[in-house]
C-alpha positions as CSV (number, residue, x, y, z in Angstrom):
1,X,162.4,-210.7,33.3
2,X,160.1,-212.7,35.6
3,X,156.8,-211.2,36.7
4,X,156.5,-210.0,40.3
5,X,153.8,-210.5,42.9
6,X,153.5,-206.8,43.3
7,X,152.9,-206.2,39.6
8,X,150.2,-208.9,39.4
9,X,148.5,-207.7,42.5
10,X,148.2,-204.3,40.9
11,X,147.0,-205.7,37.6
12,X,144.4,-207.9,39.2
13,X,143.5,-205.5,42.0
14,X,139.8,-206.3,42.1
15,X,140.5,-210.1,42.1
16,X,143.2,-209.7,44.7
17,X,140.9,-207.7,47.0
18,X,138.1,-210.2,46.6
19,X,140.5,-213.0,47.4
20,X,141.2,-211.4,50.8
21,X,137.6,-210.6,51.4
22,X,136.6,-214.2,50.8
23,X,139.1,-215.5,53.3
24,X,138.2,-212.8,55.9
25,X,134.5,-213.9,55.6
26,X,135.5,-217.6,56.1
27,X,137.4,-216.7,59.2
28,X,134.5,-214.6,60.5
29,X,132.2,-217.6,60.0
30,X,134.7,-219.8,61.9
31,X,135.5,-221.8,58.7
32,X,139.1,-220.6,58.0
33,X,142.1,-221.0,58.1
34,X,142.9,-224.7,58.7
35,X,146.3,-224.4,57.2
36,X,144.9,-223.1,53.9
37,X,144.6,-219.4,54.3
38,X,145.9,-216.4,52.4
39,X,149.4,-217.1,53.5
40,X,149.5,-220.5,51.9
41,X,147.9,-219.4,48.7
42,X,150.2,-216.4,48.3
43,X,153.2,-218.6,49.0
44,X,152.1,-221.0,46.3
45,X,151.6,-218.0,43.9
46,X,155.1,-216.8,44.6
47,X,156.5,-220.2,43.8
48,X,154.5,-220.3,40.6
49,X,156.2,-217.1,39.4
50,X,159.7,-218.6,40.3
51,X,159.0,-221.8,38.4
52,X,157.4,-220.2,35.4
53,X,160.3,-217.7,35.1
54,X,160.2,-215.6,31.9
55,X,157.1,-217.2,30.5
56,X,154.7,-214.4,31.5
57,X,151.6,-216.0,30.1
58,X,152.3,-219.2,32.1
59,X,153.3,-217.3,35.2
60,X,150.1,-215.2,35.1
61,X,147.8,-218.2,34.7
62,X,149.5,-220.2,37.4
63,X,149.5,-217.2,39.7
64,X,145.8,-216.8,39.4
65,X,145.2,-220.5,39.9
66,X,147.3,-220.5,43.0
67,X,145.0,-217.9,44.7
68,X,142.1,-220.2,44.0
69,X,143.5,-223.6,44.7
70,X,142.4,-223.8,48.4
71,X,138.7,-223.1,47.7
72,X,137.9,-226.8,47.6
73,X,138.9,-227.0,51.3
74,X,136.1,-224.6,52.3
75,X,133.1,-224.9,49.9
76,X,132.5,-228.6,49.4
77,X,130.4,-229.4,46.4
78,X,130.1,-225.7,45.5
79,X,133.9,-225.3,45.1
80,X,133.8,-225.3,41.3
81,X,131.1,-222.7,41.2
82,X,132.9,-220.5,43.7
83,X,136.2,-220.9,41.8
84,X,134.6,-219.9,38.5
85,X,132.9,-216.9,40.1
86,X,136.2,-215.8,41.7
87,X,138.1,-216.2,38.4
88,X,135.4,-214.1,36.8
89,X,136.4,-211.1,38.8
90,X,139.8,-211.4,37.2
91,X,138.7,-211.6,33.6
92,X,135.7,-209.3,33.7
93,X,133.1,-212.1,33.5
94,X,130.8,-212.3,36.5
95,X,128.5,-215.2,37.2
96,X,128.9,-218.9,37.0
97,X,126.5,-219.3,34.1
98,X,128.1,-216.6,32.0
99,X,130.5,-218.0,29.3
100,X,134.0,-217.7,30.6
101,X,135.2,-215.6,27.7
102,X,135.7,-211.8,28.0
103,X,135.1,-209.7,24.9
104,X,137.2,-206.9,26.2
105,X,139.4,-208.7,28.8
106,X,141.0,-206.5,31.5
107,X,143.9,-208.9,31.7
108,X,146.3,-210.9,29.7
109,X,144.3,-214.1,29.6
110,X,141.0,-214.9,27.8
111,X,139.2,-217.8,26.1
112,X,140.9,-221.1,26.4
113,X,143.4,-219.7,28.9
114,X,140.6,-219.2,31.4
115,X,139.4,-222.8,31.0
116,X,143.0,-224.0,31.6
117,X,143.3,-222.0,34.8
118,X,139.9,-223.4,36.0
119,X,141.0,-226.9,35.2
120,X,144.3,-226.5,37.0
121,X,142.5,-225.4,40.1
122,X,140.1,-228.3,40.1
123,X,142.7,-230.9,39.4
124,X,145.7,-229.6,41.3
125,X,145.5,-232.3,44.0
126,X,145.5,-235.3,41.7
127,X,148.4,-237.5,40.7
128,X,150.7,-236.4,37.9
129,X,149.4,-237.2,34.4
130,X,151.2,-236.8,31.0
131,X,148.3,-234.7,29.7
132,X,148.6,-232.1,32.5
133,X,148.7,-228.6,31.1
134,X,151.8,-226.5,31.8
135,X,149.7,-224.4,34.2
136,X,148.7,-227.5,36.1
137,X,152.3,-228.8,36.3
138,X,153.5,-225.4,37.7
139,X,150.7,-225.2,40.2
140,X,151.2,-228.8,41.4
141,X,154.9,-228.2,41.9
142,X,154.4,-224.9,43.6
143,X,151.8,-226.4,46.0
144,X,154.1,-229.3,46.8
145,X,156.9,-226.9,47.5
146,X,154.7,-224.9,49.9
147,X,153.8,-228.2,51.5
148,X,157.4,-229.1,52.4
149,X,158.2,-225.6,53.7
150,X,159.2,-225.7,57.4
151,X,155.9,-224.0,58.2
152,X,154.1,-227.2,57.1
153,X,154.8,-228.7,60.5
154,X,152.5,-226.1,62.1
155,X,150.1,-226.1,59.2
156,X,149.5,-229.9,59.5
157,X,148.4,-229.4,63.1
158,X,146.1,-226.6,62.1
159,X,144.5,-228.7,59.4
160,X,144.0,-231.7,61.5
161,X,143.9,-230.5,65.1
162,X,142.3,-233.6,66.6
163,X,145.2,-235.9,65.6
164,X,147.9,-236.9,68.0
165,X,151.4,-235.6,67.1
166,X,152.8,-239.1,67.0
167,X,151.8,-242.7,67.8
168,X,154.4,-244.4,70.0
169,X,156.3,-247.0,68.0
170,X,155.9,-245.1,64.7
171,X,158.6,-242.4,64.5
172,X,161.3,-241.5,62.1
173,X,160.4,-242.7,58.7
174,X,158.0,-245.4,59.9
175,X,154.3,-244.7,59.7
176,X,151.4,-246.6,61.1
177,X,150.4,-249.4,58.7
178,X,146.7,-248.2,58.6
179,X,147.6,-244.6,57.8
180,X,146.7,-243.2,54.4
181,X,147.3,-239.8,52.8
182,X,143.6,-238.8,53.3
183,X,143.3,-240.5,56.7
184,X,146.6,-240.3,58.6
185,X,146.8,-241.7,62.1
186,X,149.0,-238.8,63.4
187,X,150.5,-235.5,62.4
188,X,153.8,-237.4,62.0
189,X,152.2,-239.7,59.4
190,X,150.6,-236.7,57.6
191,X,154.0,-235.0,57.3
192,X,155.8,-238.2,56.3
193,X,153.6,-238.4,53.2
194,X,155.1,-235.0,52.0
195,X,158.3,-236.9,51.2
196,X,156.5,-238.6,48.4
197,X,156.8,-235.3,46.5
198,X,160.5,-235.5,46.3
199,X,161.5,-235.6,42.6
200,X,163.3,-238.9,43.1
201,X,160.5,-240.6,45.1
202,X,159.2,-242.6,42.1
203,X,155.6,-241.7,43.1
204,X,153.0,-240.2,40.8
205,X,153.1,-237.1,43.0
206,X,156.7,-236.2,42.6
207,X,157.8,-232.6,41.7
208,X,158.6,-232.4,38.0
209,X,160.1,-229.1,36.9
210,X,163.8,-228.3,37.1
211,X,163.3,-225.0,38.9
212,X,161.0,-226.6,41.6
213,X,163.7,-229.4,42.0
214,X,166.3,-226.7,42.7
215,X,164.1,-224.7,45.1
216,X,162.9,-227.9,46.9
217,X,166.3,-229.4,47.6
218,X,167.0,-227.7,50.9
219,X,163.3,-228.0,51.9
220,X,163.4,-231.8,51.6
221,X,166.7,-231.9,53.5
222,X,165.2,-229.9,56.4
223,X,162.0,-232.1,56.5
224,X,164.0,-235.3,56.5
225,X,166.2,-233.9,59.2
226,X,163.2,-233.1,61.3
227,X,162.1,-236.7,61.2
228,X,165.6,-238.0,62.0
229,X,166.2,-235.6,64.9
230,X,162.7,-236.3,66.4
231,X,163.3,-240.1,66.1
232,X,166.7,-239.8,67.8
233,X,165.3,-237.9,70.8
234,X,162.3,-240.2,71.2
235,X,164.7,-243.2,71.4
236,X,167.0,-241.3,73.8
237,X,163.9,-241.0,76.0
238,X,163.2,-244.7,75.7
239,X,160.1,-244.3,73.5
């Protein structure tokens, strides 16, 4: 039987409470949410549990990593330190300079598992590699699923509110030639890059696990349809 969000929230109640406190403090300071708030992290965590299935150790590690994977969006050069400190609240080890091993762990992971979770958080945004741990593979797939959810259309605008929605002449599946993943010219171009995560895209960012492929099938259909319909109506309007 697969683990549930509710069961893990109870097991890691201190960690889960601190997770919400951290995001509340960011919002209070005017630094959150930018499309990477608690709702996104919790969605990624839920996808992690679905992908990991009956492998409870893997599910638990990926679930923890999911709650930490947006920290790099808010803490700049300090994100590794903050991630380690947050993970410490889950395993009973507090302080960045304290060895990340709990003698009497309050959870199901310890030792090397903690390092694997930390590594997954730090590397989740990178291209796929053969040496990716199972935790990292699950986290990458779950994050990419969350980033093709219909809500991503609104989230993209939250994350980059100064970009125009489109640039005339570049609609449908055409993006501006100077657009890149990190520096898109429009929200349209930012969203178009999400299609590179389709398992058949041939890119080093494609979803890999079978379960994620199954979950993502209808999401990719919806997102492609959004581009097609938007392009149709822009052309109907003579644009």
